[in-house]
C-alpha positions in Angstrom: 3.1 19.7 -1.6 6.5 18.4 -1.0 6.8 17.9 2.7 5.7 14.5 4.0 4.2 16.0 7.1 2.0 18.3 5.0 0.9 15.7 2.5 -2.0 14.4 4.5 -3.8 15.8 7.6 -3.8 13.7 10.8 -7.5 13.0 10.2 -6.8 11.8 6.6 -4.0 9.6 7.9 -6.4 8.0 10.3 -9.0 7.4 7.6 -6.3 5.6 5.6 -5.3 3.5 8.6 -9.0 2.6 9.0 -9.2 1.6 5.3 -6.2 -0.7 5.9 -8.0 -2.2 8.9 -11.2 -2.7 6.9 -9.3 -4.1 3.9 -7.4 -6.6 6.1 -10.5 -7.7 8.1 -11.4 -10.5 5.7 -7.9 -11.6 4.6 -4.7 -12.9 6.0 -2.9 -10.4 3.7 -1.0 -7.4 4.9 -1.2 -3.9 3.4 1.2 -1.0 4.2 1.5 2.6 3.0 4.9 4.4 3.0 5.2 8.1 2.2 8.5 10.0 1.7 9.5 13.3 0.2 11.9 12.1 -2.5 13.9 9.2 -3.7 17.3 9.5 -5.5 16.9 6.1 -7.1 14.3 4.5 -9.3 10.9 4.5 -7.5 10.4 0.8 -8.0 13.8 -0.1 -6.6 13.2 2.2 -3.6 9.7 0.7 -3.0 11.4 -2.8 -2.9 14.0 -1.5 -0.4 11.1 -0.1 1.8 9.3 -3.4 1.4 12.3 -5.2 2.9 12.9 -2.5 5.5 9.3 -2.8 6.7 9.8 -6.6 6.9 6.9 -7.1 4.5 8.8 -10.0 2.8 8.6 -11.9 6.1 4.9 -12.6 6.2 4.0 -16.2 6.5 2.1 -16.5 3.2 4.2 -13.9 1.3 1.0 -11.8 0.8 2.1 -8.3 1.7 1.2 -5.3 -0.5 3.0 -2.0 -0.3 1.8 1.3 -1.6 4.9 3.6 -1.8 4.7 7.3 -2.5 7.5 9.8 -3.2 5.6 13.0 -2.8 8.0 15.6 -4.3 8.8 13.3 -7.2 5.0 12.7 -7.8 5.8 8.9 -8.1 4.0 6.0 -6.6 4.5 2.2 -6.8 2.3 -0.7 -5.7 4.2 -3.8 -5.1 3.1 -7.2 -3.8 5.1 -10.1 -2.4 5.5 -13.4 -4.3 2.5 -15.1 -2.8 0.0 -12.5 -4.1 1.8 -11.7 -7.4 1.7 -15.4 -8.3 -2.1 -15.4 -8.1 -3.5 -12.1 -9.2 -4.0 -11.3 -12.9 -1.0 -9.8 -14.7 -2.6 -6.4 -15.1 -3.9 -6.2 -11.5 -1.4 -3.7 -10.2 -1.8 -1.6 -13.4 -5.6 -1.4 -12.9 -5.1 -0.4 -9.3 -2.5 2.1 -10.3 -4.8 3.7 -12.8 -7.6 4.1 -10.2 -5.2 5.7 -7.8 -3.6 7.9 -10.5 -6.9 9.3 -11.5 -7.6 10.5 -8.0 -4.1 11.8 -7.5 -4.3 13.9 -10.7 -7.4 15.5 -9.3 -5.7 16.2 -6.0 -7.6 13.6 -4.1 -4.7 11.9 -2.5 -6.5 10.4 0.5 -9.2 9.0 -1.8 -6.7 7.6 -4.2 -4.9 5.8 -1.3 -8.2 4.5 0.1 -9.3 3.2 -3.3 -6.0 1.4 -3.9 -6.0 -0.1 -0.4 -9.6 -1.4 -0.7 -8.9 -2.8 -4.2 -5.8 -4.6 -2.9 -7.9 -5.9 0.0 -10.5 -7.3 -2.3 -7.9 -9.3 -4.2 -6.2 -10.4 -1.0 -9.5 -11.6 0.3 -10.2 -13.6 -2.9 -6.8 -15.4 -2.8 -6.0 -15.2 0.9 -9.2 -15.3 2.9 -9.2 -14.8 6.6 -8.7 -18.0 8.5 -9.5 -18.7 12.1 -6.5 -17.6 14.2 -5.0 -15.2 11.6 -3.0 -12.4 13.3 -2.2 -9.0 12.0 1.5 -9.5 11.2 2.4 -5.9 10.3 1.4 -2.5 11.6 -1.4 -0.6 9.8 0.1 2.7 10.6 1.5 4.8 7.7 5.3 4.7 7.7 7.2 7.8 6.6 10.7 8.5 5.2 12.4 11.8 4.8 
């Protein structure tokens, strides 16, 4: 599949949004998913651009996590802001990437995203537990590029 609109069904998108809601329920951290067809630059650089465009670097505790996918390129990147990256083990994103990649290779894109989201949520909960009065700083909806 190469078209962003065809990558996930509407129902699958809603299941992913629900996974984000569940993952964020016990943490002050923020998780976003961004899907686009293709990037003409390095995937990590593009993910960092999207991170900034989505204002994920503006959360109070610098604890946003972005899962970025370039569908046609078959690339994905998981990136966290400074607050979370300073606390999680060095190999954390690699382990999360491996869990997601296994699902993706089997064609289970929705499940790969959900597993990555829930794993990120567990770490965010450990290091950034929900505090009374925490607000959802960023949308849980999947953002899409071209």
